[in-house]
C-alpha positions as CSV (number, residue, x, y, z in Angstrom):
1,X,210.6,-47.9,30.5
2,X,207.9,-47.2,28.0
3,X,207.7,-50.0,25.5
4,X,208.2,-48.9,22.0
5,X,207.1,-50.6,18.4
6,X,209.6,-50.0,15.8
7,X,208.8,-50.3,12.3
8,X,211.2,-50.2,9.5
9,X,209.7,-48.5,6.4
10,X,211.7,-47.9,3.0
11,X,214.7,-47.6,4.6
12,X,213.6,-45.1,7.7
13,X,213.1,-46.3,11.1
14,X,209.9,-45.2,12.7
15,X,209.0,-45.7,16.6
16,X,205.6,-45.5,18.2
17,X,204.6,-45.9,22.0
18,X,200.9,-47.3,23.5
19,X,199.6,-43.8,23.4
20,X,200.2,-43.3,20.0
21,X,202.9,-40.7,19.7
22,X,205.2,-41.6,16.8
23,X,208.4,-40.5,15.7
24,X,210.8,-41.0,12.6
25,X,214.3,-41.8,14.0
26,X,216.7,-39.9,11.8
27,X,220.3,-39.6,11.8
28,X,222.6,-42.0,14.0
29,X,219.8,-43.8,16.2
30,X,217.9,-44.9,13.0
31,X,220.6,-45.8,11.2
32,X,222.5,-47.9,13.8
33,X,219.1,-49.8,14.5
34,X,218.7,-50.5,10.6
35,X,222.4,-51.6,10.2
36,X,221.9,-53.9,13.5
37,X,218.8,-55.3,11.9
38,X,220.5,-55.8,8.6
39,X,223.4,-57.6,10.3
40,X,221.2,-59.9,12.4
41,X,221.0,-63.6,11.4
42,X,217.7,-65.0,11.5
43,X,217.5,-67.7,14.3
44,X,216.6,-71.1,12.7
45,X,214.8,-73.9,14.5
46,X,211.5,-74.0,16.3
47,X,211.7,-70.7,18.4
48,X,211.4,-68.9,15.4
49,X,207.7,-69.2,14.8
50,X,207.0,-68.8,18.4
51,X,209.1,-65.5,18.5
52,X,206.8,-64.2,15.7
53,X,203.7,-65.3,17.5
54,X,205.0,-63.6,20.8
55,X,205.6,-60.3,19.0
56,X,202.0,-60.3,17.1
57,X,200.5,-60.9,20.6
58,X,202.4,-58.2,22.5
59,X,201.4,-55.7,19.8
60,X,198.0,-56.7,20.2
61,X,198.1,-56.4,24.0
62,X,199.2,-52.5,23.6
63,X,196.3,-51.5,21.4
64,X,194.8,-48.3,22.4
65,X,192.7,-45.8,20.4
66,X,194.4,-42.6,19.8
67,X,193.0,-39.5,18.0
68,X,195.5,-38.0,15.5
69,X,195.6,-35.1,13.4
70,X,196.1,-37.0,10.3
71,X,192.7,-38.3,9.2
72,X,192.7,-40.4,6.0
73,X,189.6,-40.3,3.5
74,X,188.4,-43.7,2.3
75,X,186.1,-41.8,-0.2
76,X,189.1,-41.9,-2.4
77,X,188.8,-40.7,-6.3
78,X,188.5,-43.7,-8.2
79,X,189.6,-42.5,-11.8
80,X,188.9,-44.9,-14.9
81,X,186.2,-46.2,-17.0
82,X,183.2,-47.7,-14.9
83,X,180.9,-50.5,-15.0
84,X,177.6,-50.2,-13.1
85,X,176.7,-53.5,-11.3
86,X,173.6,-52.9,-9.0
87,X,170.8,-53.3,-11.9
88,X,172.4,-56.6,-13.0
89,X,173.3,-58.4,-9.6
90,X,171.7,-61.6,-8.8
91,X,168.8,-61.4,-6.5
92,X,168.4,-65.0,-5.3
93,X,169.4,-66.2,-1.8
94,X,169.0,-69.1,0.4
95,X,168.6,-69.6,4.1
96,X,171.7,-69.1,6.1
97,X,171.7,-72.3,8.1
98,X,171.4,-74.2,4.5
99,X,174.5,-72.0,3.2
100,X,176.8,-73.0,6.2
101,X,175.7,-76.8,5.9
102,X,176.9,-76.8,2.3
103,X,179.7,-74.4,2.6
104,X,183.1,-76.0,0.9
105,X,186.3,-74.5,-0.3
106,X,186.6,-75.7,-3.9
107,X,189.6,-75.0,-6.4
108,X,187.8,-76.4,-9.4
109,X,185.8,-74.0,-11.7
110,X,183.4,-73.1,-14.4
111,X,183.2,-69.8,-15.8
112,X,181.0,-67.6,-13.6
113,X,178.3,-65.2,-14.5
114,X,179.0,-61.6,-14.3
115,X,175.7,-61.0,-12.2
116,X,176.5,-63.6,-9.6
117,X,180.2,-62.0,-9.0
118,X,178.6,-58.6,-8.8
119,X,176.1,-59.9,-6.1
120,X,179.1,-61.2,-4.3
121,X,180.9,-57.6,-4.1
122,X,177.7,-55.8,-3.4
123,X,176.3,-58.0,-0.6
124,X,180.0,-58.0,1.1
125,X,181.4,-54.4,0.5
126,X,178.8,-51.9,-0.3
127,X,178.6,-48.8,2.1
128,X,175.0,-48.7,3.7
129,X,175.7,-45.3,5.4
130,X,178.5,-43.1,7.4
131,X,179.0,-40.7,10.1
132,X,181.6,-38.4,11.2
133,X,183.6,-39.9,13.9
134,X,185.2,-38.3,16.9
135,X,188.4,-37.8,15.4
136,X,187.1,-36.3,12.1
137,X,187.3,-39.7,10.1
138,X,184.0,-40.9,8.4
139,X,183.2,-43.9,9.9
140,X,181.1,-46.2,7.5
141,X,178.4,-48.7,7.9
142,X,179.0,-51.9,6.0
143,X,178.0,-55.4,6.0
144,X,181.3,-56.7,7.6
145,X,182.2,-55.4,10.9
146,X,185.6,-53.4,11.3
147,X,187.6,-52.3,14.3
148,X,186.6,-48.8,15.3
149,X,184.6,-48.4,11.9
150,X,187.8,-47.9,10.0
151,X,187.3,-50.4,7.3
152,X,190.8,-50.4,5.9
153,X,190.4,-52.9,3.1
154,X,189.5,-52.1,-0.5
155,X,188.1,-54.6,-2.8
156,X,189.6,-55.4,-6.3
157,X,188.0,-57.9,-8.9
158,X,190.4,-59.7,-11.1
159,X,188.3,-60.8,-14.0
160,X,190.1,-63.3,-16.4
161,X,187.0,-65.5,-17.5
162,X,183.7,-63.9,-16.3
163,X,181.1,-64.4,-18.6
164,X,179.6,-60.7,-19.5
165,X,182.4,-58.8,-18.3
166,X,185.3,-57.5,-20.3
167,X,188.7,-59.1,-18.8
168,X,190.6,-56.8,-16.6
169,X,191.6,-55.6,-12.9
170,X,188.7,-53.4,-11.4
171,X,188.5,-51.6,-8.3
172,X,185.1,-52.1,-6.4
173,X,183.5,-48.4,-5.6
174,X,181.7,-49.3,-2.3
175,X,179.4,-46.1,-2.5
176,X,178.2,-46.3,-6.1
177,X,178.6,-50.2,-6.4
178,X,180.5,-49.8,-9.8
179,X,183.7,-51.3,-11.1
180,X,186.6,-49.0,-12.0
181,X,188.9,-50.2,-14.8
182,X,192.5,-49.8,-13.4
183,X,194.4,-52.4,-15.7
184,X,193.4,-54.5,-18.6
185,X,195.5,-57.7,-17.8
186,X,194.9,-59.9,-14.6
187,X,196.3,-62.9,-16.1
188,X,199.8,-62.8,-13.9
189,X,197.9,-62.5,-10.9
190,X,195.2,-65.1,-11.4
191,X,198.1,-67.7,-12.2
192,X,199.9,-66.8,-9.1
193,X,197.0,-67.4,-7.0
194,X,195.9,-70.5,-8.8
195,X,199.6,-71.8,-7.9
196,X,199.1,-70.9,-4.2
197,X,196.1,-72.9,-4.0
198,X,197.5,-75.8,-6.1
199,X,194.6,-75.6,-8.9
200,X,195.1,-77.2,-12.0
201,X,194.5,-73.9,-13.7
202,X,194.1,-70.3,-12.8
203,X,190.9,-69.3,-11.4
204,X,188.2,-67.4,-13.7
205,X,188.5,-64.4,-11.2
206,X,189.7,-63.2,-7.8
207,X,188.4,-60.5,-5.4
208,X,191.5,-59.2,-3.8
209,X,191.3,-57.6,-0.4
210,X,193.8,-54.6,-0.4
211,X,194.6,-52.9,2.8
212,X,195.0,-49.4,3.2
213,X,196.7,-49.6,6.5
214,X,196.5,-46.1,7.7
215,X,193.0,-45.9,8.2
216,X,193.5,-48.1,10.9
217,X,197.1,-47.0,12.1
218,X,195.8,-43.6,12.5
219,X,193.8,-44.5,15.4
220,X,195.2,-47.6,16.3
221,X,199.1,-47.0,16.1
222,X,199.9,-50.5,16.8
223,X,196.9,-52.0,15.1
224,X,198.3,-54.3,12.4
225,X,196.6,-57.2,14.2
226,X,193.3,-55.3,13.8
227,X,193.7,-55.3,9.9
228,X,194.3,-59.2,10.0
229,X,191.1,-59.6,12.1
230,X,189.2,-57.3,9.5
231,X,190.5,-59.3,6.5
232,X,189.5,-62.9,8.2
233,X,186.1,-61.5,8.8
234,X,185.6,-59.9,5.1
235,X,187.0,-62.7,3.2
236,X,184.8,-65.0,5.3
237,X,181.8,-63.2,4.2
238,X,182.7,-63.0,0.8
239,X,183.1,-67.0,0.7
240,X,179.8,-67.3,2.3
241,X,178.2,-65.0,-0.3
242,X,179.7,-67.2,-3.0
243,X,178.4,-70.2,-1.3
244,X,174.7,-68.8,-1.4
245,X,175.2,-67.7,-5.1
246,X,176.2,-71.3,-6.1
247,X,179.9,-70.0,-7.0
248,X,183.0,-72.3,-6.2
249,X,185.3,-70.3,-4.0
250,X,188.2,-70.8,-1.8
251,X,190.1,-68.2,0.6
252,X,193.7,-67.6,-0.4
253,X,196.3,-66.1,2.4
254,X,198.4,-64.2,0.0
255,X,200.1,-60.8,1.3
256,X,202.1,-58.6,-0.5
257,X,202.2,-60.7,-3.6
258,X,199.9,-59.3,-5.7
259,X,199.4,-55.5,-5.2
260,X,202.4,-53.0,-6.2
261,X,201.8,-49.4,-5.0
262,X,204.2,-46.5,-4.4
263,X,203.2,-46.6,-0.4
264,X,204.6,-49.5,1.5
265,X,201.3,-49.0,3.5
266,X,199.3,-50.3,0.8
267,X,199.4,-54.2,0.5
268,X,197.0,-57.2,-0.5
269,X,196.1,-59.3,2.7
270,X,193.9,-62.2,1.2
271,X,191.8,-63.0,-1.8
272,X,188.9,-65.2,-2.5
273,X,189.4,-67.2,-5.8
274,X,186.0,-67.8,-7.5
275,X,184.1,-69.3,-10.3
276,X,181.1,-71.0,-11.4
277,X,180.4,-74.5,-10.0
278,X,182.5,-77.1,-11.7
279,X,180.3,-79.3,-13.9
280,X,178.4,-82.1,-12.4
281,X,178.4,-80.4,-8.7
282,X,175.4,-81.8,-7.0
283,X,175.1,-78.8,-4.6
284,X,171.8,-77.0,-4.3
285,X,171.5,-73.4,-5.8
286,X,168.9,-70.7,-5.1
287,X,166.0,-70.2,-7.7
288,X,166.9,-67.9,-10.3
289,X,170.8,-68.6,-9.4
290,X,173.6,-69.7,-11.8
291,X,172.2,-71.5,-14.6
292,X,168.9,-69.8,-15.0
293,X,167.7,-67.6,-17.8
294,X,167.3,-64.6,-15.6
295,X,171.0,-63.2,-16.6
296,X,172.2,-64.7,-19.7
297,X,176.0,-64.6,-20.8
298,X,175.8,-61.2,-22.7
299,X,173.4,-59.4,-20.6
300,X,175.9,-57.1,-19.2
301,X,177.6,-56.6,-22.4
302,X,174.2,-55.9,-24.2
303,X,172.8,-53.6,-21.3
304,X,175.6,-52.1,-19.1
305,X,178.6,-49.8,-19.6
306,X,181.2,-52.6,-20.2
307,X,184.5,-51.3,-20.9
308,X,185.9,-51.6,-24.5
309,X,189.6,-51.3,-24.6
310,X,189.5,-50.7,-28.4
311,X,187.8,-47.2,-28.1
312,X,189.0,-43.9,-26.7
313,X,187.7,-43.4,-23.1
314,X,186.3,-39.9,-22.6
315,X,187.1,-37.9,-19.4
316,X,183.4,-38.1,-18.5
317,X,183.8,-41.8,-17.9
318,X,186.1,-41.3,-15.0
319,X,183.8,-38.9,-13.0
320,X,183.9,-39.5,-9.6
321,X,180.2,-39.8,-8.2
322,X,179.8,-40.1,-4.3
323,X,178.1,-37.7,-1.9
324,X,180.1,-35.1,-0.3
């Protein structure tokens, strides 16, 4: 008998096999499975975590690449006012051995400089190059590796108190290294992340990994475990970049609590909360790092296209600028 993976998505039942064949179970079959699931009482006790682990292991063991006609494009159109980061990103860095030796998870912060936050985004998320894959998918090269070169994770910056940057929720465009304003209020999300890590107050900022799951599932139909692995690598890279820049940061294992999209296949799969080093922090920082005069608190506001929510945004501000 061919093993099947069954998923419930928005009231529909979807089944797929190891070869990547996928079908929606409409009518009586799908309805019976859905009703049986809704009637089932979750088993309590020590066997429940074990059952979840075995399910995830079983899914991972069935991973097979599969060419599909459905090829998503990660070069999406980001609509909204833009903030250019490249010219203002901090450039200082320290030896890797020193960064690893001094790395710590921290949940107390001061106000970070926009240039340091920009550097963490660019060093971790930028696209260095791309090529056409065997199924037509545009495979990109980025600092963090990803299964099959699919890179399902988009980065969002939730800036509450970042010196030199107007508060808001921003998407990071990995091709142009720009922030695109998507929402003016990150306060609720930052407060939730602060509660999750048990911080005394919300973090000044957070970088949220948002999974566009179809990028991976279109090639690996049973590949959700690959997305979790990609998330762990990417968030680890972010955390180390923060340590290099002298930022205080902590990885947060949030999932499905911050990002609300129409599609159930778009979900937050983790974050890095961050801020400037707490007062009195003895850790070394790189030359020209936080606290230096190279980038002052108002440099971005004076020289970059920082969003002013009090003015009308012209359509030209939302133009998409990526190579075709």
